[in-house]
MIMI-576904 format. One line per 10 residues: for each residue x, y, z of N, C-alpha, C, CB. Coordinates in steps of 0.1 Angstrom, whole numbers. Last residue first. Glycine has a CB too. Layout:
X/Y/Z/X/Y/Z/X/Y/Z/X/Y/Z  ...
//
This chain:
337/-1194/484/339/-1184/495/332/-1190/507/333/-1171/491  356/-1209/459/345/-1212/469/347/-1203/481/344/-1227/473  365/-1192/430/369/-1197/444/357/-1198/453/379/-1187/450  355/-1183/407/366/-1193/406/369/-1199/420/378/-1186/401  337/-1163/410/332/-1176/404/342/-1187/404/328/-1172/389  352/-1143/421/341/-1150/430/337/-1163/424/330/-1140/432  368/-1137/399/374/-1142/411/363/-1149/420/379/-1130/419  349/-1130/379/359/-1140/376/365/-1146/389/370/-1135/367  336/-1109/392/328/-1121/389/338/-1132/386/319/-1118/377  356/-1090/393/351/-1095/405/343/-1108/403/341/-1084/412
360/-1085/365/371/-1090/374/365/-1097/386/380/-1078/377  335/-1074/358/340/-1087/352/351/-1093/360/345/-1084/337  335/-1051/373/324/-1061/375/329/-1075/369/311/-1056/368  358/-1038/363/358/-1043/377/347/-1053/379/356/-1031/387  349/-1031/338/360/-1040/339/360/-1046/353/373/-1033/336  328/-1014/345/325/-1026/338/336/-1036/339/322/-1023/323  343/-993/357/333/-1000/365/329/-1014/358/320/-992/367  358/-984/335/365/-989/347/355/-998/355/370/-978/356  347/-993/302/346/-984/314/352/-991/326/332/-980/317  370/-1010/280/357/-1005/285/359/-996/297/348/-1016/287
391/-1040/284/387/-1028/277/373/-1023/282/386/-1031/261  400/-1063/294/404/-1051/301/400/-1039/294/419/-1051/303  384/-1093/300/386/-1083/290/389/-1070/297/373/-1081/282  403/-1118/317/392/-1108/318/395/-1097/307/391/-1102/332  409/-1152/324/412/-1140/315/400/-1131/315/415/-1145/300  423/-1170/350/411/-1165/344/414/-1153/336/400/-1161/355  440/-1199/362/441/-1186/354/427/-1183/348/450/-1188/342  441/-1222/375/437/-1211/383/436/-1198/375/446/-1209/395  453/-1246/365/438/-1244/365/433/-1232/372/432/-1256/370  479/-1249/362/473/-1252/375/458/-1251/376/479/-1242/385
482/-1241/336/484/-1255/339/478/-1259/353/499/-1259/339  478/-1214/340/469/-1221/332/470/-1236/335/471/-1219/317  501/-1206/354/488/-1206/361/477/-1213/353/484/-1192/364  520/-1210/333/522/-1216/346/508/-1217/353/531/-1208/354  510/-1194/312/511/-1208/310/512/-1216/324/523/-1212/301  514/-1169/325/501/-1173/321/500/-1188/319/497/-1166/308  541/-1167/328/533/-1170/340/519/-1174/336/533/-1158/349  551/-1159/303/552/-1173/307/544/-1177/319/567/-1177/308  546/-1131/305/536/-1139/298/538/-1154/301/537/-1137/284  570/-1119/316/557/-1121/324/548/-1131/318/551/-1108/327
592/-1118/298/594/-1121/312/581/-1126/320/600/-1110/319  583/-1112/272/593/-1122/274/594/-1127/289/607/-1116/270  563/-1092/276/560/-1104/269/570/-1115/272/560/-1102/254  578/-1071/288/567/-1078/295/564/-1092/289/555/-1069/295  595/-1064/268/601/-1070/280/590/-1077/288/607/-1058/289  576/-1054/250/584/-1065/246/590/-1072/258/595/-1060/237  566/-1033/265/557/-1044/262/565/-1056/258/547/-1040/251  588/-1016/265/583/-1022/278/574/-1034/276/576/-1011/286  589/-1010/238/600/-1018/244/596/-1024/257/612/-1009/246  566/-995/236/566/-1008/229/578/-1017/234/568/-1005/214
573/-973/252/562/-982/256/563/-995/249/548/-975/252  594/-963/237/597/-968/250/586/-977/255/599/-956/260  580/-954/214/591/-964/213/594/-971/226/603/-958/206  561/-935/225/557/-948/219/568/-959/218/551/-946/205  568/-923/258/570/-922/243/567/-936/237/584/-917/240  567/-925/285/554/-925/278/556/-923/263/546/-913/284  592/-923/295/587/-936/295/573/-937/289/587/-942/309  596/-895/293/604/-904/285/597/-917/284/618/-905/290  565/-876/293/576/-882/300/583/-892/290/571/-889/313  557/-848/276/556/-862/275/568/-868/282/555/-867/260
544/-819/295/554/-826/287/551/-841/286/568/-825/294  529/-787/297/529/-801/300/539/-808/290/515/-807/297  538/-756/313/537/-764/300/538/-779/303/547/-759/290  519/-744/341/532/-748/335/529/-756/322/541/-756/344  497/-739/356/498/-732/344/511/-735/336/498/-718/347  490/-753/379/500/-742/380/503/-735/368/512/-748/385  466/-768/373/469/-765/386/479/-753/387/476/-776/393  464/-773/346/453/-767/352/457/-761/366/441/-776/354  491/-769/323/486/-775/336/475/-767/342/497/-777/346  487/-769/288/490/-762/300/483/-769/312/485/-747/299
478/-782/265/492/-781/267/496/-774/280/499/-774/256  448/-764/263/457/-774/257/471/-771/260/454/-774/242  431/-759/293/438/-752/282/449/-762/276/445/-739/287  422/-780/308/412/-770/303/418/-762/292/409/-760/315  436/-812/298/436/-800/306/426/-790/300/450/-794/307  418/-844/295/426/-832/289/426/-820/299/420/-829/276  414/-872/300/415/-862/310/423/-850/305/421/-868/323  411/-888/277/402/-891/288/403/-880/299/406/-904/294  429/-877/258/416/-881/254/407/-882/267/416/-894/248  453/-869/269/448/-861/258/433/-865/255/456/-862/246
455/-867/304/455/-876/292/447/-868/281/448/-889/295  477/-857/331/465/-856/323/466/-866/312/464/-841/317  490/-851/363/490/-859/351/477/-858/344/493/-874/355  511/-829/383/498/-833/378/499/-841/365/489/-821/376  536/-820/391/534/-834/390/521/-839/386/537/-840/403  544/-794/391/536/-798/402/533/-813/402/524/-790/403  563/-793/368/564/-784/380/557/-790/392/558/-771/376  558/-809/347/571/-810/353/573/-802/366/582/-806/343  529/-826/342/534/-813/346/547/-815/353/524/-805/355  523/-848/315/527/-846/329/532/-832/330/537/-856/333
501/-868/296/509/-855/296/511/-852/311/502/-844/289  494/-897/278/496/-890/291/504/-878/289/502/-900/301  492/-912/256/483/-900/256/485/-892/269/469/-904/255  507/-935/259/512/-925/250/504/-912/251/512/-930/236  490/-951/275/502/-945/281/508/-934/272/513/-956/282  468/-955/257/466/-951/271/478/-944/277/463/-964/280  480/-963/233/471/-951/233/469/-946/248/457/-955/228  494/-985/241/501/-974/235/493/-961/236/506/-976/221  472/-1001/248/483/-998/258/490/-985/253/492/-1010/260  460/-1005/224/453/-997/234/463/-993/245/442/-1006/240
479/-1020/210/475/-1007/205/468/-998/215/466/-1008/193  480/-1044/225/491/-1034/225/487/-1020/220/502/-1040/216  449/-1051/243/458/-1051/231/469/-1041/232/449/-1049/218  445/-1066/274/445/-1053/267/454/-1053/255/449/-1041/277  433/-1086/299/437/-1086/284/434/-1072/278/429/-1097/277  443/-1094/329/436/-1083/322/441/-1082/308/437/-1069/330  441/-1124/344/449/-1117/334/440/-1107/327/455/-1127/324  443/-1136/377/434/-1130/367/443/-1122/357/424/-1121/373  445/-1165/394/453/-1155/388/445/-1149/376/467/-1161/382  436/-1178/426/432/-1174/412/442/-1164/407/417/-1169/412
451/-1188/447/438/-1194/444/434/-1191/430/428/-1189/454  483/-1196/456/476/-1187/447/463/-1194/443/484/-1183/434  481/-1209/490/485/-1210/476/478/-1198/468/482/-1224/470  491/-1218/524/482/-1211/514/488/-1213/500/480/-1196/517  505/-1222/547/495/-1232/543/486/-1227/532/487/-1237/555  524/-1205/551/512/-1202/558/501/-1212/554/507/-1188/555  543/-1214/534/547/-1213/549/534/-1210/557/557/-1201/551  532/-1210/510/532/-1223/515/535/-1223/530/542/-1232/507  537/-1183/505/523/-1187/508/523/-1201/514/515/-1187/495  565/-1185/499/560/-1177/510/546/-1181/515/560/-1162/506
565/-1203/477/572/-1206/490/566/-1198/502/587/-1205/488  551/-1187/458/546/-1201/462/552/-1205/476/549/-1211/451  569/-1166/456/556/-1164/462/549/-1177/466/547/-1157/451  590/-1179/443/592/-1173/457/579/-1171/463/600/-1160/456  578/-1186/419/583/-1197/428/585/-1192/442/596/-1203/423  574/-1161/409/563/-1169/411/566/-1181/421/557/-1175/398  600/-1152/406/592/-1146/416/580/-1154/419/588/-1132/411  607/-1169/385/615/-1170/397/607/-1163/409/629/-1163/396  590/-1160/365/588/-1174/370/596/-1175/384/592/-1185/360  580/-1126/371/588/-1136/365/585/-1150/371/603/-1133/366
563/-1111/385/565/-1107/371/574/-1117/364/572/-1093/371  536/-1119/409/549/-1119/404/550/-1115/389/555/-1133/405  524/-1086/407/534/-1095/412/529/-1109/413/540/-1090/425  503/-1070/401/514/-1070/391/526/-1078/396/518/-1057/388  493/-1071/432/491/-1062/421/504/-1062/412/489/-1048/426  477/-1095/449/490/-1091/445/489/-1084/432/499/-1104/443  456/-1094/475/456/-1092/460/469/-1087/457/444/-1082/456  453/-1118/502/459/-1107/495/455/-1106/480/474/-1107/496  442/-1129/535/444/-1130/520/448/-1117/514/431/-1135/514  442/-1127/561/429/-1130/555/430/-1132/540/419/-1119/558
467/-1120/568/464/-1134/571/450/-1137/565/463/-1136/586  468/-1093/562/474/-1102/553/470/-1116/555/489/-1101/554  456/-1082/585/448/-1082/572/454/-1092/562/448/-1068/566  476/-1088/604/462/-1093/606/455/-1093/593/455/-1084/616  507/-1099/588/498/-1089/594/484/-1094/595/499/-1075/587  520/-1117/573/518/-1120/587/510/-1110/594/531/-1123/594  524/-1105/549/515/-1117/549/512/-1120/563/522/-1128/542  544/-1086/554/530/-1082/552/520/-1093/553/529/-1075/539  566/-1102/557/562/-1094/568/548/-1090/567/571/-1082/570  568/-1112/531/565/-1121/541/560/-1114/554/577/-1130/545
575/-1089/516/562/-1095/514/558/-1104/526/563/-1103/501  601/-1085/526/591/-1075/528/577/-1081/527/593/-1063/519  613/-1109/516/613/-1106/531/602/-1096/534/627/-1102/535  610/-1104/489/603/-1115/495/602/-1114/510/610/-1129/491  628/-1084/484/614/-1081/483/606/-1092/490/610/-1080/468  651/-1100/488/649/-1089/497/634/-1084/496/658/-1077/493  650/-1118/467/649/-1123/481/647/-1112/491/662/-1130/484  652/-1102/444/639/-1108/447/638/-1113/462/637/-1120/438  669/-1070/447/669/-1085/446/656/-1091/451/680/-1091/454  660/-1042/429/661/-1047/442/660/-1063/441/649/-1042/452
680/-1031/402/668/-1038/407/670/-1043/421/664/-1049/397  699/-1000/404/698/-1014/403/684/-1020/407/709/-1021/410  706/-974/409/698/-977/397/697/-992/394/705/-970/385  717/-969/433/726/-972/422/719/-975/409/735/-984/426  694/-965/448/703/-954/445/713/-956/435/709/-950/458  685/-992/449/677/-982/441/686/-970/438/665/-978/449  703/-1003/467/702/-1008/453/696/-998/444/694/-1021/452  699/-989/490/712/-989/485/712/-994/470/721/-999/494  672/-993/495/676/-980/490/690/-980/484/675/-970/502  672/-1019/506/666/-1017/493/671/-1004/487/651/-1017/494
684/-1013/531/691/-1022/522/685/-1021/508/689/-1037/526  665/-997/542/678/-991/540/686/-1000/530/686/-991/553  643/-1014/543/642/-1002/534/656/-997/532/634/-992/541  652/-1032/562/650/-1037/549/649/-1025/539/637/-1045/548  653/-1014/584/665/-1021/579/664/-1026/565/668/-1032/589  634/-984/575/635/-997/582/648/-1004/577/623/-1006/579  626/-959/566/640/-961/569/642/-974/578/646/-949/577  602/-954/557/602/-957/571/617/-958/576/595/-969/574  608/-952/530/604/-940/537/604/-942/552/589/-936/533  614/-978/524/625/-968/523/621/-956/531/627/-965/508
589/-989/528/600/-994/536/611/-984/536/605/-1008/532  574/-976/508/570/-974/522/582/-978/531/558/-983/525  587/-984/484/587/-970/488/584/-968/502/577/-962/479  581/-1012/485/595/-1007/485/596/-992/490/602/-1008/471  553/-1011/483/560/-1017/494/574/-1012/496/560/-1033/493  549/-1000/458/544/-993/470/552/-998/482/529/-994/472  560/-1021/443/565/-1008/442/561/-1000/454/559/-1001/429  544/-1043/450/558/-1043/454/564/-1029/453/566/-1053/446  513/-1041/464/521/-1036/452/535/-1036/457/516/-1022/447  486/-1056/478/501/-1056/478/506/-1052/465/506/-1070/483
458/-1053/498/464/-1050/485/479/-1049/486/458/-1036/479  441/-1077/516/453/-1068/516/458/-1065/502/464/-1073/525  405/-1078/514/419/-1084/513/429/-1073/514/420/-1092/500  378/-1073/512/384/-1072/525/398/-1080/525/375/-1077/536  367/-1072/487/368/-1086/493/375/-1086/507/375/-1095/484  368/-1045/481/355/-1052/479/355/-1065/487/352/-1054/465  396/-1040/483/386/-1033/492/373/-1041/492/384/-1019/488  406/-1055/463/410/-1058/477/400/-1052/486/424/-1052/479  394/-1043/441/391/-1057/444/395/-1060/458/399/-1067/434  405/-1018/441/391/-1019/442/387/-1033/447/384/-1016/429
432/-1024/438/428/-1017/450/413/-1019/452/432/-1002/449  431/-1036/412/436/-1043/424/431/-1037/437/451/-1045/423  423/-1015/395/414/-1026/397/418/-1034/410/414/-1035/385  446/-997/397/432/-993/400/423/-1004/404/426/-985/388  467/-1015/388/467/-1008/401/453/-1004/406/476/-996/401  460/-1023/362/461/-1033/373/460/-1026/387/473/-1041/372  457/-1011/338/448/-1007/348/449/-1016/361/434/-1005/344  474/-1016/317/462/-1024/317/452/-1019/328/465/-1039/319  499/-1004/317/488/-996/312/474/-1004/312/490/-992/298  517/-1034/309/517/-1020/314/505/-1012/309/531/-1013/310
495/-1063/310/506/-1055/305/506/-1041/311/505/-1054/290  488/-1084/339/484/-1076/327/495/-1068/323/472/-1068/330  474/-1100/369/484/-1098/358/479/-1090/347/489/-1112/353  470/-1105/402/464/-1098/391/476/-1094/381/457/-1085/396  463/-1132/423/474/-1125/415/467/-1118/403/484/-1135/410  449/-1137/455/447/-1134/441/459/-1127/435/434/-1126/439  440/-1157/481/451/-1150/475/449/-1149/459/464/-1158/478  422/-1160/510/421/-1159/495/432/-1151/490/407/-1154/491  419/-1180/539/425/-1169/532/423/-1171/517/440/-1169/535  385/-1192/546/400/-1193/546/406/-1182/538/404/-1207/540
360/-1183/547/363/-1194/556/378/-1196/556/355/-1206/551  343/-1152/546/355/-1159/541/359/-1170/551/367/-1149/539  308/-1150/541/320/-1150/551/331/-1158/545/315/-1156/564
//
């Protein structure tokens, strides 16, 4: 039985599988899964006041300000499931966001209990993302190694020719990794100093990675 809220931050480079693992971890521990990308899309789709404000930035191709995202996060933290604890999927990404998250949790008398870093080498990230093939017609996604289409280069669903999205090209992936290193990796030092950072091998089968992740969290926090 959970005696108090449990808040977990899941970190890792693009392509590390954070989304998949965060959802599984949240379900296994009865916590709220929070992805800021999903949060923004949901608020925009609902046409809420915060969503309308966020949409104005997104339509101009600008980043949504941290303080606006923080307002959305705070609303979720006060939901019934949010009060039991959360798995933050790829958030925070910068030290400024980490400070904001600290402030939001502090309002509820909480803190980041454990930050888990999924370790995946750059070469594996390039292979995972660079091997993706997308259907421009129906949106289906394949992978040349792990989920190839029945007919090479053609979508199983609609038969359209598959393409490599711009952000799945190797030079773009490596640029994303460079940005990640400069903005997000300093968080590892931050959480290391607090004694809450745990490193988990992000290679192997999805189930094996999840088992290591779950063990790292449960072994780090008194439940």
